[in-house]
N, C-alpha and C positions, 0 to 999 in steps of 0.2 A: 099376898106375894110373904114367901117364907120368913123367918127370921133369918138376919144380913149379920156380917162380922163387924163387930163394934167400931165404929172409926173409918172402917176401909169406904174409900170412893166408888157409889154403883154404877156399872157400865155394861153396855152388851156390846159380844163380839159380833161383828158384822162383815159379813164378807158378799163381796160381788165379781161374779165369775165374769170379768169382760170379756170381749173377744180375743184379746191375745193377754191377756192378762188376769191376774186374780186379784184384787186388792181387800185387805182387810184391816178395817179399823177397829181402835177398841176407844168407845164413844160413852161417855159418860152420861146419866142422865138428866143432867142438865146442857147436855150437847157440844161439850169439848169434845176433842180429838186427841185422845191422850197418846195414840202411839200408829202408824198407821205404814203397812211392808205390804210389796210386791214381789208377783211371782209371775215370770211369764212361762208360757207352752206354747208349740207350733200350732200351725193351720196348716192344712193341704190344701189346693185348689190345685181345680184341672178344667181353667176357660175352656176347653175343646168340649167338656161332658157338662158341666153346668154343677161338679164335684165339690162340695165346699164341707171338710169332714176335719174331726180333730179326733182325740182318744179322752175318753172322759177320764181315763185311770188320769191323764194329764191333769185336771181340772183338780182331783182330789187331791195329788200329790204338791200341786201348788197353793192349794187352800192351806193345805197343813203347812206347810214352809214359813207361808206370808203370817199366818197367825202364830204359828210361835215367835216369828220373831215380833212382829209385832208386841204378842203379850212380854216377851224378854226384854227388850226397850221400854215397856214400861212399868216394867217391873224392878228396873233399877234408881227408877226414882218413888217406888212405892204402890206395890202391886195393888189391884183396886180388885173389887170382889165381883166376878161374870156371875152377874144374876140372867142374863139370857143369851140365846147366839141367834141372828137375825139372817136371813139370805134372800140373795137379787141371781140374779145372772140373765145372760144375752138368751134372745130367744123369738120366735119358738125354735125351740135346738134339741131335736130326737134322740135323748139314750135310750137306747134301747139294753134293759140287762137282765141277770137272769134272776133268781128269788133272793141271792145276797147281793144284790145290788151294784156286781159284777156286769162291765158290758160285754157284750156276746156280738159287737162290732163297734167300728167309727162311729161316734154322732155323726147326725148331718145337720151342719147349723143353718142358721137363720140367712146363710151367704148360699145354700145350696139350693138348683134352680131346677134340680131333676122331678121334683114332684109337682109342680106347674098343671097337670093335667088331675091330678088326685085333688090339689086343692080347688078348682075349679069345678071339680065334680061334686066334693061334699060340700062347697057353697052351694050352687044349685040345690042339692036334693035335701042340704038342711036350712035353707035361710041362711044360717052363718056365714060373717063374712071376715076375712083377712084375718087379724091375730084371734082374734073370737074361735077358731077352728087347734090353736096350738098345736100341738107335734101330731097331729093328726093324719095331715097328709103326710108328712113325711113316713107316718108309721104305715100308712099305707099303700105309700109307694115300698116300703121297705116288705109288705107281704107279699103284693103284688109282685118285686124281681128279685129276692133273693129271698124263696119262700125255706131254704133250707137253713137259712143265719134266723131268719123270723121265728120260724119253730123253736127255735132255744130261748127267745126271749119270755120272760114272766111278765115283764112293766114294761110301758114306755110312756117315758116322765121326762121332764123338760130338765131344765140343768139346776134350777134349785130346787126339785123336785129329789132328782139325783141325789144333790146333798143329803139331804134331809134324810133319804133310806140309809146311806151311809153312814149318819149320825145317829141316828133312831133304831133302826131297822125296821120302819114303819114307811111303806108306800104309800103314798097320796098324795090329790089331784088337786092345786090350790086354785081357788075362784076368787076372783074380786066380787061384789056384791053387785047385783045383778048378770053376772056372767052363765052360762049355761052351756052345756055337753050338749051335741045329738043324742040322740035317744039311742038307747042300746039294739033296739030292734033296726037300727037305719043303720048303724054298724055295720050288723049282722050279714044285712043286705048285702053291704060294697065288702064281703069278706076279709073285714076286720074286728079278731074277733073282742066284744066286749070285755070280755075276762079280763084281758091285758092292761083296759085301763082304771087303775090305781084311782079307790074311791074318792069322791071328792070332799075336802073341808073347807071350810073361810080361810082367806091367807090373812094372817095375826093369828090361828089357832096351833096351840103348844102341841108341837107334832108327839111329844113323848120327852123323855133325859135323854140325854147323854150317853154313848154306850161306854161300859168302862175302858176298851181299849184305845178308844178313840181320847177318851177323855187324858187318858196316861200318855198319852203323845203329846197332845196339847200344853198339858199342865193345870187344868181345866177340871173341877169336880164334878165327879161323876153324878151323873142324872141331872144337868144344867139343862134347863128348860130351852129346846132347842123350837123356832117358833116359822109355823110354815110360813114361805114369802112368796114372790111374783117378780115379774120382768123387770129387768131394771130401767127400762122408761121408768115405771110408777115409782122404782125408788127412787129414781131423783126427781120427781116431781114431789114429794113427802123433804126431801133436804133440801130441796132448793126453796120450801117455805111457802108452797104454793098450793092454798087452798079455796079459794073464791074462785065464781066466772069472770073471764076476762082474764086470768093469771096465765101466763104464758111460759116456757119452759125451752130455749134453746141446748140441745141436750149433750151437747161437744163431742168428746170424742172419738171413734175411729170411721165411725160412719155418719156422724149427723143425725139431727132431727129437728123437729119442732113441733109442740101442741100445745094448746092452749084448753083450758079446762070451760065446760058450759054447763048450761043447767038443763036441757035437756040434747037428746039426740039430731043429728045434722046429717041428710046423705047430701057429701059432696066429693063430686068426682077428682080421683086420682088423692083423696086423702082417707083415713082410717076415722070411725067413730067407734068406741066403745065405751060400755061402762068404767069409771073412775074405782082407785080404790076407796075413795071416800062415796058414801054414799048419798045420793043425790047429787053426782058430777059425774060427765061424760068428759071424755079427750079426744079430742077431733084434730087430727093433725096428721104428719106423715115422716117415716124415717127415711133417710137419703144412702148412699152404699158408702162414700169415701170421701168428704168433702175434709172429714177431720184428717185423713188417712195422707190428701194430697200435698200437704205440707210435706209431710216426712217423708213422701215418695221424690218430691223432689230434692230434701236435704241431702238425704241418704242415697237415691235409685241416683240420680243426678248430678247431684254435685258430689258423691261420693263420699258425705258426713264430715266434709272438710270446714264446716262451718255449724256454728249451733244454733238453734233455732232461735235463739234473743238476737243472733247477730243478724238474721235473714230480717225479722221481723223488724229490725232498727233501719236497715235500708230501705225494708216498703213505709216507715213510716216517713222519709225523707223524700217518698216519692210521690209524686202529684195525685189527689185521686184520678181512679178513671184510669191511673198506670199510663199517664200517654198514649189511649188508644186503644189497649191493651185487655184483651176479652178472655178472659177461660172457661171452660165447659169442666166443671169438677167428676165426668163421668168414668172414672178412671176403672171401674171393677160394674160396668153397666150402671144405672142408675133407679132407685125404688120411684119414688113419691117424686113431682106429681106425674110423668112420662112413664112409669114402667115400661121401663125396655130393659131388657137384663144384655142385649147386647148394644147399646149404646157404649158410644167412645168418646173419650175427652178429646179437648178442641182447643189450641191455643192460636187466638187467631187475632193478626192486623201485629206481627214482631215485624221490626226494623232494624238497622244498623244502628239505629240509637238505643234503643231496647238493653237495659241491662239485666242480671239478676233479679236487683231490686223492684224491678218493672214488672219481673215473671213473679216474682212472692207477691206485690200489693196484688197481683189479677189474682191470684192462689186465695190468699187472704179475702177478696171482695166476691169471686165465687161462692166463697162460702156462706157469706150474706144474702147474694141474691138467688143461691138455690132455698133459702129460708125465705127468702118475699117470695119466690115464686111455689111455695108450698103452702104459703098464708093466705095468697092472693084469692084464691076461690074458698076458702074457708070464711073469709073477712066480705066478700062476697054476700053471700050464704046469712048474714047478718049479725055473726060474729065480731066482737070487740074487744080489743087484745088494749089493757091496764098498762098491761109491762111485761118484760121479757127479761125473766133469770137466766143469768149465763152460767154454764157448766163446763167441769171437767180442765183439761190441759190449755185449750185455748182462752179462754178466761182468766189467765194469771196476763192474760198481756191487753193492758188497754188499749192499745193501737187497736186491737181486732174489735175490740168492744164496741171503739168508738164506729169502726169502721159497720158494725152490725148495726146500729143507734143509725146512722146516718141513712144504709142503704134501706130498711127497713121502716124509718117512721118510728120505731115503735122504743119508747122508752127505758133502757136498761139497768138492769138491777146485777149487782154483782153480791152473790151471797160471801161469808165469814170462812168457810168451810166449801171447796171447790168440789172436793168428792162427794158431791150429792149422793150419790146411790149409796156409797158408805153409810151417810148421818142418816139416809131412807132406813135402809135397812135394820139401821140400828133402833131408829122409830117407833116401824113394826115391830120389833123383837120387846122393847118398852110398854107400846101398850099387847102386845098378845101374855104379860105377865103380871099386867097391873099396875104398873107403875103409873100409867096417864090410863083415865076415864076413855077416850078417843082420841082417831088420829090426829081430828081438828084444834083438839089441844095438848095433842103430841109437839105435832110440826109448832104450834105459836110459840111454845116451851122451849123446843132443842135446835130451832132456825133461827139466822140472824142476817140483816142485808147489810151490808157496811160501805156502800159505794154505789152512786148512781149516776148515768151519767145519758142527757138529752144529745136529741137528734140535734144536728147543725143544720137549721133550715137554709143556709148559703147553699150547701150541698146537694140539694133535694134538686133541682134543673138537670143538675151532672146526672146522679145516681138514676133518677128518671127515666133519661137517653141512654145510659148504659145498661139498665134492665131493659129495656125494650130490645135494643141490641142481642140482650141476653134469651130472650124468649123466640127470639127467631133465629138464631143460631143451630138451635139442635135440627128444626126440623128442614133448614134449608144444608146440613151436612149430614143427615143421618142417611139418606140414599148412597152416599159416596162413599161413604167411610163402611158402610153395613157388610160388603164384601172383603175389604180389604183384612188381608191377614188370617184369610181362612180356604180354607182347602173346600172342594165342591160338598164332601160328606157335611162340614162344619156348618155350611150355610145350607144343607138341606135340615138339618141337627134344628136350627135357629128359627127355619121359617115354621118346624113342628111346634117350637113354644110359644110359637106367636095363635 
């Protein structure tokens, strides 16, 4: 590390591109969140075609706005010295850009379902599965279906790689230990130009120094080291303090997800397994589609925003476990793990005149926990053991929700001191990248803290076992009935083509 300003607190500017907002934190090298700001951006969805797009320029603008706000807030109490910039983002989400990093078309984000055929083809040809292929399926779709647009693209990048290019002028594909890309010859065979895939670098590598115009916009020194990042889920693992086999994570957020570290790869039906960014660790888990968003949907779309999240959760807390026989399937945007059905639909089953909005809220909270158990069940059956599960994001602010997750899953729950774990995780990667710590495990231990633990309530186990059994049976019972509802014949044909 280079010489630092005497007496200044050293910190990392950590940028986390979520699905709906950029979160930017100023995180000290000992793990304190000195400042945090957010800036939202729109999401363009078309359920009939499976399209899910965003403008990468919106990511860029939001990142700059949130970064300036976070830095200005911290500066009022004594400006830290920014020694690195760490990056993460949602993904795989394709940003097709020109040589200067400007997008040539809207980004195809991870919710987009148009590239399922290309995903299957690349998996079959390469032997790589799921996240390992990154943005390549979406890039191949663009080459085949939008050739005039694809011709303008110089680089196919993920969200964090896009930010890295805009900040440093260097395009790079960042990989975690053990991750590999398909051979260039294979890409050429399927007419995906290998030259549009940026050279790989290990995540945690310094990409370069911050460009002068970006530095001036942020009020950060020109040349500040920008460190190659990775997907937000991996950053959340770091920021949650996870290091050892059996350490698990509830990803929280809009989509929701469950993952656990293990010491070897496992093939689990309905789950993904990928090398973690800590050498010798593998992440086994699954990502859902809308378990976190479901409560927002109920609050805003159904109730018109007349009640706060806190008020609704308080009503749910006063409602008996099991919501007096009310059961919710949170498949409001299809579902990924473990059923992998983009046409799945949400269900609120068991309604009576006796049910109130507190019951519905309780059912939504319980559904988020039931979905975690659904993803975890085959992973546990494959021999994985979960020591504890760290909860993250907005839902983790609620001990009512945290306790429901403990009771439904049977996992001990741990609450970190900073719930914006992806932000902290990006700071950790940035700190290691500039040599503040020798390696990720050391930095994770130094920069994270668990502040609260909740044990499962054994008296509720039988009730939730019964509810879970009903939850698993509800989707296969209702899916054949719901599949054709709300879709015209053309959409049904499209749905059949995707399966």
